[in-house]
TILO-112834 format. One record per residue (C-alpha): residue in one letter; x, y, z; residue number from 1. Coordinates in steps of 0.1 Angstrom, whole numbers. Layout:
REC | A | X | Y | Z | NUM
...
This chain:
REC | M | 1216 | 1048 | 1379 | 1
REC | D | 1186 | 1055 | 1400 | 2
REC | D | 1151 | 1046 | 1390 | 3
REC | A | 1139 | 1082 | 1381 | 4
REC | Q | 1169 | 1085 | 1357 | 5
REC | L | 1163 | 1054 | 1342 | 6
REC | L | 1123 | 1062 | 1335 | 7
REC | R | 1139 | 1093 | 1318 | 8
REC | L | 1162 | 1071 | 1294 | 9
REC | L | 1133 | 1046 | 1288 | 10
REC | W | 1103 | 1073 | 1277 | 11
REC | G | 1130 | 1093 | 1255 | 12
REC | S | 1137 | 1124 | 1280 | 13
REC | G | 1174 | 1118 | 1279 | 14
REC | E | 1198 | 1106 | 1248 | 15
REC | R | 1229 | 1098 | 1274 | 16
REC | L | 1240 | 1103 | 1311 | 17
REC | G | 1257 | 1137 | 1308 | 18
REC | P | 1288 | 1155 | 1288 | 19
REC | R | 1323 | 1138 | 1288 | 20
REC | P | 1355 | 1157 | 1286 | 21
REC | G | 1371 | 1149 | 1249 | 22
REC | P | 1358 | 1155 | 1214 | 23
REC | K | 1323 | 1149 | 1205 | 24
REC | S | 1310 | 1111 | 1202 | 25
REC | D | 1290 | 1100 | 1169 | 26
REC | L | 1276 | 1072 | 1191 | 27
REC | T | 1235 | 1072 | 1196 | 28
REC | M | 1218 | 1053 | 1228 | 29
REC | E | 1201 | 1037 | 1200 | 30
REC | A | 1234 | 1020 | 1185 | 31
REC | V | 1244 | 1013 | 1221 | 32
REC | V | 1211 | 995 | 1226 | 33
REC | K | 1211 | 977 | 1192 | 34
REC | A | 1243 | 962 | 1196 | 35
REC | G | 1239 | 950 | 1232 | 36
REC | I | 1207 | 930 | 1216 | 37
REC | A | 1230 | 916 | 1189 | 38
REC | V | 1255 | 901 | 1216 | 39
REC | A | 1227 | 892 | 1240 | 40
REC | D | 1210 | 870 | 1212 | 41
REC | D | 1241 | 854 | 1202 | 42
REC | R | 1242 | 821 | 1226 | 43
REC | D | 1271 | 808 | 1213 | 44
REC | G | 1294 | 836 | 1225 | 45
REC | P | 1304 | 848 | 1261 | 46
REC | A | 1275 | 866 | 1285 | 47
REC | L | 1268 | 898 | 1277 | 48
REC | S | 1292 | 925 | 1287 | 49
REC | M | 1299 | 966 | 1281 | 50
REC | R | 1334 | 954 | 1268 | 51
REC | L | 1315 | 928 | 1243 | 52
REC | V | 1291 | 958 | 1232 | 53
REC | A | 1320 | 982 | 1231 | 54
REC | T | 1338 | 957 | 1206 | 55
REC | R | 1311 | 955 | 1186 | 56
REC | L | 1306 | 990 | 1181 | 57
REC | G | 1344 | 994 | 1176 | 58
REC | R | 1349 | 1015 | 1206 | 59
REC | T | 1363 | 1013 | 1241 | 60
REC | P | 1341 | 1004 | 1271 | 61
REC | M | 1349 | 1038 | 1285 | 62
REC | A | 1330 | 1055 | 1253 | 63
REC | L | 1299 | 1036 | 1263 | 64
REC | Y | 1291 | 1051 | 1298 | 65
REC | S | 1285 | 1082 | 1284 | 66
REC | Y | 1252 | 1063 | 1275 | 67
REC | V | 1248 | 1039 | 1301 | 68
REC | D | 1264 | 1036 | 1337 | 69
REC | G | 1264 | 996 | 1333 | 70
REC | K | 1250 | 963 | 1319 | 71
REC | D | 1225 | 962 | 1343 | 72
REC | T | 1210 | 995 | 1327 | 73
REC | L | 1219 | 989 | 1295 | 74
REC | L | 1196 | 952 | 1297 | 75
REC | R | 1165 | 971 | 1308 | 76
REC | L | 1170 | 994 | 1277 | 77
REC | M | 1175 | 963 | 1257 | 78
REC | Y | 1144 | 951 | 1273 | 79
REC | D | 1121 | 976 | 1262 | 80
REC | A | 1139 | 980 | 1229 | 81
REC | A | 1132 | 946 | 1218 | 82
REC | H | 1095 | 948 | 1226 | 83
REC | A | 1096 | 975 | 1196 | 84
REC | E | 1094 | 945 | 1172 | 85
REC | F | 1064 | 932 | 1188 | 86
REC | M | 1038 | 932 | 1158 | 87
REC | P | 1007 | 911 | 1157 | 88
REC | L | 987 | 903 | 1130 | 89
REC | G | 949 | 919 | 1125 | 90
REC | D | 934 | 949 | 1135 | 91
REC | D | 930 | 965 | 1171 | 92
REC | Q | 893 | 960 | 1174 | 93
REC | A | 876 | 925 | 1165 | 94
REC | T | 853 | 920 | 1135 | 95
REC | E | 831 | 898 | 1124 | 96
REC | D | 858 | 883 | 1102 | 97
REC | Q | 883 | 885 | 1131 | 98
REC | S | 869 | 877 | 1161 | 99
REC | A | 884 | 884 | 1193 | 100
REC | L | 896 | 848 | 1204 | 101
REC | W | 912 | 852 | 1165 | 102
REC | Q | 931 | 884 | 1176 | 103
REC | V | 945 | 870 | 1209 | 104
REC | H | 955 | 838 | 1191 | 105
REC | E | 976 | 863 | 1170 | 106
REC | W | 987 | 884 | 1199 | 107
REC | T | 1001 | 853 | 1216 | 108
REC | R | 1015 | 842 | 1183 | 109
REC | A | 1037 | 875 | 1183 | 110
REC | L | 1048 | 873 | 1217 | 111
REC | T | 1058 | 841 | 1220 | 112
REC | G | 1077 | 848 | 1186 | 113
REC | L | 1096 | 879 | 1203 | 114
REC | Y | 1107 | 857 | 1231 | 115
REC | A | 1117 | 830 | 1210 | 116
REC | R | 1140 | 855 | 1190 | 117
REC | H | 1155 | 867 | 1220 | 118
REC | H | 1158 | 841 | 1248 | 119
REC | W | 1176 | 869 | 1274 | 120
REC | L | 1139 | 887 | 1276 | 121
REC | T | 1131 | 857 | 1298 | 122
REC | E | 1159 | 860 | 1323 | 123
REC | L | 1150 | 895 | 1331 | 124
REC | S | 1130 | 895 | 1364 | 125
REC | W | 1089 | 905 | 1366 | 126
REC | S | 1094 | 912 | 1403 | 127
REC | R | 1112 | 950 | 1393 | 128
REC | P | 1095 | 955 | 1360 | 129
REC | V | 1111 | 977 | 1334 | 130
REC | L | 1082 | 1000 | 1326 | 131
REC | G | 1092 | 1011 | 1294 | 132
REC | P | 1069 | 1023 | 1267 | 133
REC | H | 1074 | 994 | 1243 | 134
REC | E | 1064 | 970 | 1267 | 135
REC | Q | 1035 | 988 | 1278 | 136
REC | E | 1024 | 991 | 1243 | 137
REC | V | 1026 | 953 | 1244 | 138
REC | L | 1000 | 953 | 1275 | 139
REC | E | 979 | 974 | 1260 | 140
REC | S | 975 | 961 | 1227 | 141
REC | L | 964 | 931 | 1245 | 142
REC | L | 939 | 949 | 1264 | 143
REC | R | 924 | 965 | 1233 | 144
REC | R | 916 | 926 | 1218 | 145
REC | L | 902 | 916 | 1250 | 146
REC | S | 879 | 946 | 1255 | 147
REC | P | 851 | 931 | 1231 | 148
REC | L | 849 | 901 | 1256 | 149
REC | R | 836 | 927 | 1284 | 150
REC | L | 854 | 910 | 1314 | 151
REC | V | 850 | 930 | 1345 | 152
REC | A | 882 | 942 | 1354 | 153
REC | A | 895 | 918 | 1377 | 154
REC | Q | 889 | 891 | 1353 | 155
REC | E | 907 | 907 | 1324 | 156
REC | A | 941 | 914 | 1345 | 157
REC | T | 937 | 873 | 1354 | 158
REC | V | 934 | 866 | 1317 | 159
REC | A | 964 | 892 | 1306 | 160
REC | S | 988 | 879 | 1338 | 161
REC | A | 981 | 846 | 1322 | 162
REC | L | 988 | 851 | 1289 | 163
REC | L | 1019 | 869 | 1294 | 164
REC | T | 1032 | 841 | 1317 | 165
REC | L | 1022 | 815 | 1288 | 166
REC | C | 1037 | 836 | 1262 | 167
REC | R | 1069 | 838 | 1281 | 168
REC | H | 1072 | 803 | 1291 | 169
REC | T | 1066 | 791 | 1258 | 170
REC | G | 1088 | 812 | 1238 | 171
REC | R | 1117 | 802 | 1263 | 172
REC | L | 1107 | 765 | 1257 | 173
REC | I | 1108 | 774 | 1216 | 174
REC | A | 1140 | 792 | 1223 | 175
REC | D | 1159 | 764 | 1241 | 176
REC | A | 1146 | 736 | 1214 | 177
REC | R | 1161 | 755 | 1187 | 178
REC | Y | 1194 | 760 | 1206 | 179
REC | A | 1196 | 722 | 1215 | 180
REC | K | 1191 | 711 | 1180 | 181
REC | R | 1215 | 732 | 1167 | 182
REC | V | 1244 | 724 | 1189 | 183
REC | T | 1234 | 688 | 1193 | 184
REC | G | 1227 | 683 | 1156 | 185
REC | K | 1198 | 659 | 1169 | 186
REC | G | 1165 | 668 | 1160 | 187
REC | D | 1136 | 667 | 1188 | 188
REC | E | 1122 | 634 | 1171 | 189
REC | Q | 1155 | 617 | 1172 | 190
REC | W | 1163 | 628 | 1207 | 191
REC | W | 1130 | 616 | 1224 | 192
REC | Q | 1129 | 584 | 1200 | 193
REC | E | 1166 | 578 | 1215 | 194
REC | Q | 1153 | 584 | 1253 | 195
REC | S | 1124 | 565 | 1248 | 196
REC | A | 1147 | 531 | 1236 | 197
REC | A | 1172 | 539 | 1267 | 198
REC | V | 1142 | 538 | 1288 | 199
REC | A | 1126 | 506 | 1274 | 200
REC | A | 1161 | 489 | 1279 | 201
REC | L | 1159 | 495 | 1316 | 202
REC | G | 1127 | 472 | 1316 | 203
REC | L | 1105 | 492 | 1334 | 204
REC | D | 1068 | 490 | 1334 | 205
REC | L | 1057 | 528 | 1333 | 206
REC | A | 1026 | 525 | 1325 | 207
REC | E | 1019 | 508 | 1356 | 208
REC | R | 1039 | 529 | 1379 | 209
REC | F | 1025 | 561 | 1367 | 210
REC | P | 994 | 555 | 1346 | 211
REC | L | 976 | 589 | 1347 | 212
REC | S | 1009 | 606 | 1333 | 213
REC | S | 1014 | 577 | 1309 | 214
REC | R | 981 | 588 | 1293 | 215
REC | L | 995 | 623 | 1283 | 216
REC | E | 1017 | 608 | 1257 | 217
REC | P | 1012 | 632 | 1227 | 218
REC | G | 1033 | 615 | 1202 | 219
REC | F | 1047 | 636 | 1172 | 220
REC | P | 1023 | 661 | 1163 | 221
REC | E | 1022 | 672 | 1125 | 222
REC | P | 1024 | 707 | 1114 | 223
REC | E | 992 | 726 | 1114 | 224
REC | A | 978 | 755 | 1093 | 225
REC | G | 1003 | 785 | 1093 | 226
REC | D | 1031 | 762 | 1111 | 227
REC | D | 1065 | 759 | 1096 | 228
REC | P | 1076 | 727 | 1087 | 229
REC | A | 1108 | 729 | 1095 | 230
REC | Q | 1101 | 731 | 1132 | 231
REC | G | 1108 | 709 | 1157 | 232
REC | Y | 1085 | 684 | 1175 | 233
REC | L | 1089 | 702 | 1204 | 234
REC | E | 1082 | 736 | 1189 | 235
REC | R | 1049 | 722 | 1174 | 236
REC | S | 1041 | 705 | 1204 | 237
REC | A | 1045 | 741 | 1226 | 238
REC | R | 1028 | 764 | 1198 | 239
REC | A | 1000 | 736 | 1197 | 240
REC | Q | 997 | 733 | 1234 | 241
REC | L | 994 | 775 | 1233 | 242
REC | R | 969 | 773 | 1214 | 243
REC | R | 944 | 751 | 1230 | 244
REC | T | 956 | 768 | 1265 | 245
REC | V | 946 | 805 | 1249 | 246
REC | T | 914 | 791 | 1239 | 247
REC | L | 903 | 774 | 1270 | 248
REC | L | 913 | 804 | 1289 | 249
REC | I | 889 | 827 | 1266 | 250
REC | Q | 862 | 803 | 1265 | 251
REC | G | 863 | 798 | 1303 | 252
REC | A | 868 | 837 | 1311 | 253
REC | M | 834 | 843 | 1288 | 254
REC | A | 816 | 814 | 1304 | 255
REC | H | 824 | 826 | 1338 | 256
REC | E | 812 | 858 | 1328 | 257
REC | G | 777 | 848 | 1320 | 258
REC | N | 771 | 830 | 1351 | 259
């Protein structure tokens, strides 16, 4: 499928690729994409394929080709559809009770959660963006939250790019941590304690050899307000680091604008 045809599908200008001989199908593009997302979300199953999606729908793979011409097209449609789940808390414009910084924190929390739920989103390259409407709305909602800061365009673009990258990385880290805990049966604290004991048994003086990185040992952070107490150490740490980084980034951008 060429890019122009894919964009027509993404923006709702086409429901399927074209008529096929035989009885009319009761499938819809939405059903095909939804089934693809369900298959991709399952990290315990095989990798996404047209056969697996068809099986989930109770159809043959050929039935899907009236809607998508292959896995790559399906993945791109899935990517944009998944972004329709993006639901940040708060109004689009900052108020006295909901500052611009609070708005951005809620935005990053929501996008990080999206990537944590759908680990496969981080596997699609940004070098050739999908350019779908739902992903575009995610960016637009961020820019609305940055607008009260009155940053110059270049600075605003830099901040937006950094926040998107932070959410993508943090969401994937959380997804991987959850998966590791489930498949190994070991929580993050237990795994790190075992690794620390194994390193200590080697008799290495890491503090002397790596004095700067040794200072970074954070310990096991307790859940903060709004955190799920069931979160593992890595997830709590990742979310805490994200909050601190967002605060530093926004405060730094605002200070830079004042100079």
